[in-house]
C-alpha positions as CSV (number, residue, x, y, z in Angstrom):
1,Y,-11.8,132.9,96.8
2,L,-9.9,129.9,97.6
3,W,-6.5,132.0,96.9
4,F,-7.6,134.6,99.5
5,L,-8.1,132.1,102.3
6,F,-4.6,130.3,101.5
7,A,-3.1,134.0,101.6
8,R,-4.6,135.1,104.9
9,K,-3.6,131.5,106.5
10,S,-0.2,132.9,105.2
11,V,-0.4,136.6,106.5
12,I,-0.9,135.5,110.2
13,Q,1.7,132.8,110.0
14,L,4.2,134.5,108.4
15,D,3.4,137.4,110.4
16,L,3.0,139.9,107.6
17,A,2.2,142.6,109.9
18,N,5.3,143.0,111.5
19,T,7.8,142.3,109.1
20,K,8.9,143.2,105.4
21,K,7.6,140.6,103.3
22,A,5.5,140.3,100.1
23,L,3.7,137.5,99.7
24,I,4.0,136.5,96.1
25,V,0.9,134.7,94.7
26,P,1.8,132.5,91.9
27,A,0.0,133.4,88.4
28,F,-1.7,131.6,85.9
29,E,-3.5,131.7,82.7
30,T,-6.0,130.5,80.3
31,L,-6.5,131.2,77.0
32,R,-10.2,130.1,77.7
33,Y,-13.0,132.5,78.1
34,R,-15.2,129.9,80.6
35,L,-12.7,127.9,83.1
36,S,-14.0,125.9,86.2
37,F,-11.7,127.2,88.6
38,P,-9.1,124.7,90.2
39,K,-10.1,124.2,93.6
40,S,-6.8,122.5,94.6
41,K,-3.0,122.8,93.7
42,A,-3.6,119.4,92.8
43,E,-6.2,120.1,90.2
44,L,-4.5,123.3,89.0
45,L,-1.2,121.5,88.5
46,S,-3.6,118.5,86.4
47,M,-4.7,121.9,84.5
48,L,-1.4,123.2,83.5
49,D,0.1,119.5,82.7
50,M,-2.9,119.5,80.0
51,G,-2.7,122.9,78.8
52,T,-5.8,124.5,80.1
53,L,-3.7,126.3,82.2
54,F,-0.2,128.4,81.3
55,T,2.2,130.2,83.8
56,F,1.5,134.0,83.5
57,R,2.4,135.7,80.4
58,Y,4.6,132.5,79.4
59,H,4.1,133.4,75.6
60,V,4.8,137.3,75.6
61,W,6.8,138.5,79.1
62,T,8.3,135.4,80.7
63,K,10.6,137.5,82.8
64,G,7.7,139.3,84.7
65,H,6.9,136.3,86.7
66,A,10.3,133.9,86.1
67,P,11.9,134.6,89.7
68,T,8.6,133.0,91.0
69,N,10.5,129.4,89.9
70,F,7.3,127.5,89.1
71,A,9.4,124.5,88.8
72,K,10.0,124.8,92.6
73,W,6.2,125.7,93.6
74,R,4.8,122.7,92.1
75,T,6.2,120.5,94.3
76,A,6.7,123.4,97.6
77,T,4.7,122.4,100.8
78,T,6.2,125.7,102.6
79,P,6.5,129.1,101.4
80,Y,10.0,130.0,100.0
81,R,12.1,132.8,98.9
82,V,13.0,134.2,96.0
83,E,15.5,137.2,94.8
84,W,14.0,140.2,92.8
85,E,15.3,140.0,89.0
86,A,14.9,143.1,86.5
87,D,11.4,143.2,85.2
88,F,10.0,141.2,88.1
89,E,6.1,142.2,88.5
90,P,4.5,139.3,90.8
91,Y,1.1,139.7,92.1
92,V,1.9,140.2,95.9
93,V,0.1,140.6,99.6
94,V,2.1,143.2,101.5
95,R,1.4,145.0,104.7
96,K,-0.7,148.2,104.7
97,D,2.1,150.9,105.2
98,C,4.5,149.2,102.6
99,P,5.4,151.5,99.8
100,E,2.3,153.0,97.2
101,Y,2.6,152.5,93.5
102,D,4.6,155.6,92.0
103,R,2.2,157.6,90.5
104,R,4.2,158.4,87.2
105,F,3.2,154.9,85.8
106,V,-1.0,154.7,85.3
107,G,-1.9,152.9,81.9
108,F,0.1,150.2,81.0
109,G,3.6,149.6,81.8
110,W,6.2,149.4,84.4
111,N,3.5,150.0,87.7
112,K,4.3,146.7,89.0
113,V,7.9,146.4,88.1
114,S,8.4,149.8,89.9
115,H,6.5,148.8,92.9
116,I,8.4,145.6,93.2
117,M,11.6,147.2,92.9
118,E,10.8,149.5,95.6
119,L,9.9,146.9,97.7
120,D,13.3,145.2,97.0
121,A,15.0,148.5,97.8
122,Q,13.5,148.6,100.9
123,E,14.8,145.2,101.9
124,Y,11.1,143.3,101.6
125,E,11.4,139.6,101.6
126,F,9.9,138.0,99.0
127,T,8.0,135.0,100.0
128,V,6.2,132.4,97.3
129,L,3.0,131.1,98.7
130,P,2.9,127.2,98.3
131,N,-0.6,126.6,98.2
132,A,-1.9,130.1,96.9
133,Y,-2.8,131.1,93.0
134,M,-4.7,133.3,91.0
135,I,-6.1,132.8,87.6
136,H,-5.9,135.6,85.0
137,M,-9.1,135.0,82.4
138,P,-8.8,136.4,78.7
139,H,-10.1,139.7,77.9
140,A,-10.0,142.3,75.2
141,P,-6.8,144.3,75.3
142,S,-7.2,147.6,77.5
143,F,-7.1,151.4,75.8
144,D,-3.4,151.4,77.2
145,I,-1.6,148.5,76.1
146,T,-3.3,149.8,72.6
147,K,-1.7,152.9,73.0
148,F,1.7,151.5,74.3
149,R,1.8,149.1,71.0
150,S,0.7,151.5,68.3
151,N,2.1,154.7,69.8
152,K,5.8,155.6,69.4
153,Q,5.2,158.6,71.7
154,Y,3.9,156.3,74.5
155,R,7.1,154.3,74.5
156,I,9.0,157.3,74.5
157,C,7.2,158.6,77.4
158,L,7.3,155.1,79.4
159,K,11.3,155.0,78.9
160,T,12.0,158.7,80.0
161,L,9.6,158.0,83.0
162,K,11.7,154.7,83.9
163,E,14.6,156.5,83.4
164,E,13.5,159.6,86.0
165,F,12.5,156.2,88.5
166,Q,16.0,155.0,88.4
167,Q,17.4,158.2,89.0
168,D,14.9,158.9,92.2
169,M,16.1,155.6,93.1
170,S,19.9,156.0,93.4
171,R,19.5,159.3,94.8
172,H,16.9,158.0,97.6
173,Y,18.8,154.7,98.0
174,G,22.4,155.3,96.9
175,F,24.8,152.6,96.0
176,A,22.3,149.5,97.1
177,A,20.1,151.0,93.9
178,L,22.9,150.4,91.6
179,K,21.7,147.0,90.7
180,Y,18.4,148.4,89.5
181,L,20.4,150.7,86.6
182,T,22.6,147.4,86.0
183,A,19.7,145.4,85.5
184,E,17.7,147.6,83.2
185,N,20.8,148.2,81.0
186,N,21.1,144.4,80.2
187,S,17.6,143.5,79.8
């Protein structure tokens, strides 16, 4: 609820309705099933330092949230801009008329990555909110991630969909989309 209040204030201050901005809500996680949600950024930082909280997916997929620049966020008091990087998949607040998620990516894999890529291609500015945050709570693995992990055909299908998406991006955005192909080949 607190992140919502901070995000709402930022939506107004950063003129989200009239600009192409994607407001990034930094994501953290806990391995505990019960947690007293931090009531302030200072309390969250204390929990981070004590090892009660971690940056989101720190142990399995750091690339997904690394561009958020958590070290900078710790001391930030004003919103700051970050650049797109391969596999970036932050949680964002965007205006209603932004590109929709690509419907090819249902289940597990590449739904947020492709969406952020599309926002970047359309020249959205990625702005990290300095006082907003969210916390992912542990839960049983979803059916789709279990399929991804155990089924080679699922992974092959996802790879095919990624390639098709990237080709569509190249056709639609031309030269500007080349960085997505290069990034994918290097990751």
